Backbone atoms as SQL, in Angstrom:
CREATE TABLE atoms (id INTEGER PRIMARY KEY, chain TEXT, resi INTEGER, resn TEXT, atom TEXT, x REAL, y REAL, z REAL);
INSERT INTO atoms VALUES
  (1, 'A', 1, 'MET', 'N', -7.788, -3.473, -4.376),
  (2, 'A', 1, 'MET', 'CA', -7.486, -4.503, -3.286),
  (3, 'A', 1, 'MET', 'C', -8.365, -4.137, -2.230),
  (4, 'A', 2, 'GLU', 'N', -8.789, -5.234, -1.540),
  (5, 'A', 2, 'GLU', 'CA', -9.740, -5.090, -0.429),
  (6, 'A', 2, 'GLU', 'C', -8.924, -5.434, 0.853),
  (7, 'A', 3, 'ILE', 'N', -8.929, -4.608, 1.829),
  (8, 'A', 3, 'ILE', 'CA', -8.332, -4.940, 3.081),
  (9, 'A', 3, 'ILE', 'C', -9.156, -4.452, 4.250),
  (10, 'A', 4, 'SER', 'N', -8.886, -5.040, 5.521),
  (11, 'A', 4, 'SER', 'CA', -9.495, -4.663, 6.679),
  (12, 'A', 4, 'SER', 'C', -9.058, -3.179, 7.101),
  (13, 'A', 5, 'GLU', 'N', -9.876, -2.540, 7.863),
  (14, 'A', 5, 'GLU', 'CA', -9.423, -1.230, 8.415),
  (15, 'A', 5, 'GLU', 'C', -8.179, -1.456, 9.304),
  (16, 'A', 6, 'GLU', 'N', -8.289, -2.545, 10.075),
  (17, 'A', 6, 'GLU', 'CA', -7.078, -2.859, 11.029),
  (18, 'A', 6, 'GLU', 'C', -5.876, -3.016, 10.266),
  (19, 'A', 7, 'ARG', 'N', -5.907, -3.792, 9.068),
  (20, 'A', 7, 'ARG', 'CA', -4.662, -4.038, 8.299),
  (21, 'A', 7, 'ARG', 'C', -4.142, -2.710, 7.728),
  (22, 'A', 8, 'TYR', 'N', -5.021, -1.913, 7.323),
  (23, 'A', 8, 'TYR', 'CA', -4.756, -0.580, 6.762),
  (24, 'A', 8, 'TYR', 'C', -4.044, 0.273, 7.801),
  (25, 'A', 9, 'MET', 'N', -4.579, 0.314, 8.970),
  (26, 'A', 9, 'MET', 'CA', -3.909, 1.083, 10.109),
  (27, 'A', 9, 'MET', 'C', -2.549, 0.523, 10.388),
  (28, 'A', 10, 'GLU', 'N', -2.309, -0.798, 10.374),
  (29, 'A', 10, 'GLU', 'CA', -1.023, -1.283, 10.641),
  (30, 'A', 10, 'GLU', 'C', -0.084, -0.898, 9.431),
  (31, 'A', 11, 'ALA', 'N', -0.533, -0.909, 8.279),
  (32, 'A', 11, 'ALA', 'CA', 0.374, -0.508, 7.101),
  (33, 'A', 11, 'ALA', 'C', 0.765, 0.896, 7.307),
  (34, 'A', 12, 'CYS', 'N', -0.258, 1.804, 7.731),
  (35, 'A', 12, 'CYS', 'CA', 0.183, 3.207, 7.869),
  (36, 'A', 12, 'CYS', 'C', 1.148, 3.510, 8.965),
  (37, 'A', 13, 'GLU', 'N', 1.052, 2.791, 10.113),
  (38, 'A', 13, 'GLU', 'CA', 1.975, 2.873, 11.161),
  (39, 'A', 13, 'GLU', 'C', 3.308, 2.274, 10.783),
  (40, 'A', 14, 'SER', 'N', 3.467, 1.443, 9.948),
  (41, 'A', 14, 'SER', 'CA', 4.824, 0.770, 9.660),
  (42, 'A', 14, 'SER', 'C', 5.361, 1.328, 8.390),
  (43, 'A', 15, 'TYR', 'N', 4.618, 2.401, 7.821),
  (44, 'A', 15, 'TYR', 'CA', 5.070, 3.076, 6.561),
  (45, 'A', 15, 'TYR', 'C', 5.227, 2.095, 5.424),
  (46, 'A', 16, 'SER', 'N', 4.259, 1.217, 5.287),
  (47, 'A', 16, 'SER', 'CA', 4.135, 0.319, 4.187),
  (48, 'A', 16, 'SER', 'C', 3.639, 0.962, 2.895),
  (49, 'A', 17, 'GLY', 'N', 3.822, 0.329, 1.761),
  (50, 'A', 17, 'GLY', 'CA', 3.357, 0.916, 0.576),
  (51, 'A', 17, 'GLY', 'C', 2.371, -0.046, -0.139),
  (52, 'A', 18, 'TYR', 'N', 1.758, 0.546, -1.161),
  (53, 'A', 18, 'TYR', 'CA', 0.851, -0.421, -2.030),
  (54, 'A', 18, 'TYR', 'C', 1.480, -0.482, -3.430),
  (55, 'A', 19, 'CYS', 'N', 1.687, -1.578, -4.057),
  (56, 'A', 19, 'CYS', 'CA', 2.101, -1.784, -5.356),
  (57, 'A', 19, 'CYS', 'C', 1.015, -1.947, -6.356),
  (58, 'A', 20, 'SER', 'N', 0.718, -1.019, -7.235),
  (59, 'A', 20, 'SER', 'CA', -0.342, -1.202, -8.153),
  (60, 'A', 20, 'SER', 'C', 0.040, -2.140, -9.352),
  (61, 'A', 21, 'GLY', 'N', 1.252, -2.586, -9.419),
  (62, 'A', 21, 'GLY', 'CA', 1.767, -3.525, -10.339),
  (63, 'A', 21, 'GLY', 'C', 1.369, -4.868, -9.982),
  (64, 'A', 22, 'CYS', 'N', 1.729, -5.362, -8.695),
  (65, 'A', 22, 'CYS', 'CA', 1.310, -6.660, -8.390),
  (66, 'A', 22, 'CYS', 'C', 0.211, -6.725, -7.268),
  (67, 'A', 23, 'ASP', 'N', -0.501, -5.491, -7.066),
  (68, 'A', 23, 'ASP', 'CA', -1.605, -5.387, -6.200),
  (69, 'A', 23, 'ASP', 'C', -1.356, -5.974, -4.827),
  (70, 'A', 24, 'ASP', 'N', -0.273, -5.515, -4.234),
  (71, 'A', 24, 'ASP', 'CA', 0.214, -6.115, -2.907),
  (72, 'A', 24, 'ASP', 'C', 0.632, -4.865, -1.954),
  (73, 'A', 25, 'ILE', 'N', 0.602, -5.187, -0.783),
  (74, 'A', 25, 'ILE', 'CA', 1.045, -4.249, 0.212),
  (75, 'A', 25, 'ILE', 'C', 2.531, -4.690, 0.599),
  (76, 'A', 26, 'THR', 'N', 3.444, -3.728, 0.492),
  (77, 'A', 26, 'THR', 'CA', 4.783, -3.993, 0.839),
  (78, 'A', 26, 'THR', 'C', 5.057, -4.303, 2.164),
  (79, 'A', 27, 'GLN', 'N', 6.009, -5.123, 2.444),
  (80, 'A', 27, 'GLN', 'CA', 6.330, -5.453, 3.860),
  (81, 'A', 27, 'GLN', 'C', 7.449, -4.562, 4.348),
  (82, 'A', 28, 'ASP', 'N', 8.208, -3.874, 3.463),
  (83, 'A', 28, 'ASP', 'CA', 9.222, -3.029, 3.858),
  (84, 'A', 28, 'ASP', 'C', 8.727, -1.715, 4.353),
  (85, 'A', 29, 'SER', 'N', 9.340, -0.998, 5.152),
  (86, 'A', 29, 'SER', 'CA', 8.921, 0.255, 5.727),
  (87, 'A', 29, 'SER', 'C', 9.707, 1.317, 4.963),
  (88, 'A', 30, 'GLY', 'N', 9.224, 2.600, 5.299),
  (89, 'A', 30, 'GLY', 'CA', 10.012, 3.713, 4.726),
  (90, 'A', 30, 'GLY', 'C', 9.224, 4.378, 3.477),
  (91, 'A', 31, 'VAL', 'N', 7.984, 3.937, 3.247),
  (92, 'A', 31, 'VAL', 'CA', 7.242, 4.508, 2.162),
  (93, 'A', 31, 'VAL', 'C', 6.458, 5.697, 2.767),
  (94, 'A', 32, 'GLU', 'N', 6.673, 6.852, 2.297),
  (95, 'A', 32, 'GLU', 'CA', 5.979, 8.074, 2.748),
  (96, 'A', 32, 'GLU', 'C', 4.462, 7.991, 2.305),
  (97, 'A', 33, 'PRO', 'N', 3.559, 8.537, 3.030),
  (98, 'A', 33, 'PRO', 'CA', 2.156, 8.469, 2.773),
  (99, 'A', 33, 'PRO', 'C', 1.798, 8.951, 1.352),
  (100, 'A', 34, 'ASP', 'N', 2.486, 10.009, 0.893),
  (101, 'A', 34, 'ASP', 'CA', 2.222, 10.492, -0.371),
  (102, 'A', 34, 'ASP', 'C', 3.070, 10.129, -1.535),
  (103, 'A', 35, 'ALA', 'N', 3.883, 8.994, -1.232),
  (104, 'A', 35, 'ALA', 'CA', 4.874, 8.542, -2.294),
  (105, 'A', 35, 'ALA', 'C', 4.259, 8.019, -3.574),
  (106, 'A', 36, 'GLU', 'N', 4.998, 8.128, -4.592),
  (107, 'A', 36, 'GLU', 'CA', 4.718, 7.454, -5.818),
  (108, 'A', 36, 'GLU', 'C', 6.021, 7.091, -6.512),
  (109, 'A', 37, 'GLY', 'N', 5.944, 5.938, -7.262),
  (110, 'A', 37, 'GLY', 'CA', 7.036, 5.594, -8.001),
  (111, 'A', 37, 'GLY', 'C', 8.266, 4.820, -7.413),
  (112, 'A', 38, 'TYR', 'N', 7.882, 4.300, -6.150),
  (113, 'A', 38, 'TYR', 'CA', 9.015, 3.561, -5.431),
  (114, 'A', 38, 'TYR', 'C', 9.083, 2.084, -6.047),
  (115, 'A', 39, 'LYS', 'N', 10.228, 1.501, -5.865),
  (116, 'A', 39, 'LYS', 'CA', 10.466, 0.172, -6.400),
  (117, 'A', 39, 'LYS', 'C', 9.878, -0.930, -5.524),
  (118, 'A', 40, 'CYS', 'N', 9.131, -1.874, -6.096),
  (119, 'A', 40, 'CYS', 'CA', 8.429, -2.852, -5.336),
  (120, 'A', 40, 'CYS', 'C', 9.412, -4.043, -5.210),
  (121, 'A', 41, 'PRO', 'N', 9.575, -4.439, -3.865),
  (122, 'A', 41, 'PRO', 'CA', 10.484, -5.556, -3.619),
  (123, 'A', 41, 'PRO', 'C', 9.970, -6.900, -4.087),
  (124, 'A', 42, 'THR', 'N', 8.723, -6.943, -4.466),
  (125, 'A', 42, 'THR', 'CA', 8.127, -8.186, -4.933),
  (126, 'A', 42, 'THR', 'C', 8.294, -8.459, -6.527),
  (127, 'A', 43, 'CYS', 'N', 7.800, -7.283, -7.264),
  (128, 'A', 43, 'CYS', 'CA', 7.822, -7.510, -8.628),
  (129, 'A', 43, 'CYS', 'C', 8.804, -6.597, -9.399),
  (130, 'A', 44, 'ASP', 'N', 9.609, -5.806, -8.644),
  (131, 'A', 44, 'ASP', 'CA', 10.693, -4.947, -9.071),
  (132, 'A', 44, 'ASP', 'C', 10.164, -3.788, -9.899),
  (133, 'A', 45, 'ALA', 'N', 8.872, -3.591, -10.051),
  (134, 'A', 45, 'ALA', 'CA', 8.363, -2.483, -10.865),
  (135, 'A', 45, 'ALA', 'C', 8.500, -1.225, -9.935),
  (136, 'A', 46, 'MET', 'N', 8.481, -0.041, -10.666),
  (137, 'A', 46, 'MET', 'CA', 8.525, 1.312, -9.950),
  (138, 'A', 46, 'MET', 'C', 7.115, 1.724, -9.739),
  (139, 'A', 47, 'THR', 'N', 6.272, 0.925, -9.071),
  (140, 'A', 47, 'THR', 'CA', 4.773, 1.242, -9.063),
  (141, 'A', 47, 'THR', 'C', 4.260, 1.319, -7.508),
  (142, 'A', 48, 'VAL', 'N', 5.148, 1.434, -6.535),
  (143, 'A', 48, 'VAL', 'CA', 4.709, 1.537, -5.166),
  (144, 'A', 48, 'VAL', 'C', 4.360, 2.890, -4.731),
  (145, 'A', 49, 'MET', 'N', 3.314, 3.053, -4.133),
  (146, 'A', 49, 'MET', 'CA', 2.786, 4.392, -3.637),
  (147, 'A', 49, 'MET', 'C', 2.495, 4.269, -2.207),
  (148, 'A', 50, 'GLY', 'N', 2.371, 5.421, -1.516),
  (149, 'A', 50, 'GLY', 'CA', 2.029, 5.476, -0.083),
  (150, 'A', 50, 'GLY', 'C', 0.670, 4.790, 0.067),
  (151, 'A', 51, 'ILE', 'N', 0.508, 4.085, 1.185),
  (152, 'A', 51, 'ILE', 'CA', -0.742, 3.388, 1.567),
  (153, 'A', 51, 'ILE', 'C', -1.938, 4.430, 1.556),
  (154, 'A', 52, 'GLU', 'N', -1.609, 5.629, 2.189),
  (155, 'A', 52, 'GLU', 'CA', -2.747, 6.607, 2.196),
  (156, 'A', 52, 'GLU', 'C', -3.152, 7.188, 0.789),
  (157, 'A', 53, 'ASN', 'N', -2.007, 7.433, 0.053),
  (158, 'A', 53, 'ASN', 'CA', -2.346, 7.701, -1.316),
  (159, 'A', 53, 'ASN', 'C', -3.166, 6.700, -2.158),
  (160, 'A', 54, 'ALA', 'N', -2.880, 5.483, -1.861),
  (161, 'A', 54, 'ALA', 'CA', -3.614, 4.413, -2.602),
  (162, 'A', 54, 'ALA', 'C', -5.081, 4.435, -2.136),
  (163, 'A', 55, 'LEU', 'N', -5.345, 4.693, -0.913),
  (164, 'A', 55, 'LEU', 'CA', -6.898, 4.806, -0.375),
  (165, 'A', 55, 'LEU', 'C', -7.568, 5.951, -1.121),
  (166, 'A', 56, 'ILE', 'N', -6.845, 7.088, -1.162),
  (167, 'A', 56, 'ILE', 'CA', -7.400, 8.316, -1.769),
  (168, 'A', 56, 'ILE', 'C', -7.628, 8.087, -3.279),
  (169, 'A', 57, 'MET', 'N', -6.850, 7.317, -3.817),
  (170, 'A', 57, 'MET', 'CA', -6.880, 7.169, -5.278),
  (171, 'A', 57, 'MET', 'C', -7.853, 5.944, -5.692),
  (172, 'A', 58, 'GLY', 'N', -8.402, 5.308, -4.559),
  (173, 'A', 58, 'GLY', 'CA', -9.339, 4.261, -4.879),
  (174, 'A', 58, 'GLY', 'C', -8.673, 2.894, -5.229),
  (175, 'A', 59, 'LYS', 'N', -7.365, 2.760, -4.963),
  (176, 'A', 59, 'LYS', 'CA', -6.693, 1.508, -5.197),
  (177, 'A', 59, 'LYS', 'C', -6.943, 0.418, -4.256),
  (178, 'A', 60, 'ILE', 'N', -7.294, 0.876, -3.104),
  (179, 'A', 60, 'ILE', 'CA', -7.688, -0.085, -1.957),
  (180, 'A', 60, 'ILE', 'C', -9.041, 0.329, -1.407),
  (181, 'A', 61, 'GLU', 'N', -9.707, -0.682, -0.724),
  (182, 'A', 61, 'GLU', 'CA', -11.083, -0.424, -0.163),
  (183, 'A', 61, 'GLU', 'C', -11.119, -1.330, 1.082),
  (184, 'A', 62, 'PHE', 'N', -11.912, -0.705, 2.037),
  (185, 'A', 62, 'PHE', 'CA', -12.072, -1.484, 3.247),
  (186, 'A', 62, 'PHE', 'C', -13.277, -2.533, 3.176),
  (187, 'A', 63, 'VAL', 'N', -12.940, -3.638, 3.819),
  (188, 'A', 63, 'VAL', 'CA', -13.933, -4.738, 3.954),
  (189, 'A', 63, 'VAL', 'C', -13.991, -5.154, 5.440),
  (190, 'A', 64, 'GLU', 'N', -14.992, -5.804, 5.756),
  (191, 'A', 64, 'GLU', 'CA', -15.276, -6.257, 7.212),
  (192, 'A', 64, 'GLU', 'C', -14.082, -7.138, 7.614),
  (193, 'A', 65, 'SER', 'N', -13.716, -8.108, 6.819),
  (194, 'A', 65, 'SER', 'CA', -12.511, -8.932, 7.207),
  (195, 'A', 65, 'SER', 'C', -11.981, -9.463, 5.879),
  (196, 'A', 66, 'GLU', 'N', -10.566, -9.775, 6.129),
  (197, 'A', 66, 'GLU', 'CA', -9.849, -10.241, 4.872),
  (198, 'A', 66, 'GLU', 'C', -10.024, -11.634, 4.635);
């Protein structure tokens, strides 16, 4: 997934997560930075990880604008 650095920082501050199942950033908060296996509110799969973890694992990349 490609996102802006600004959107990434917003996701970090709100403790959002990244779902590798539906390739989306969750809107709910409470996802720890190093989380793995949380339930996705969109696709119901247990594939949500912390947004920082997703960046480290190469699941998300920065772009100039979304």
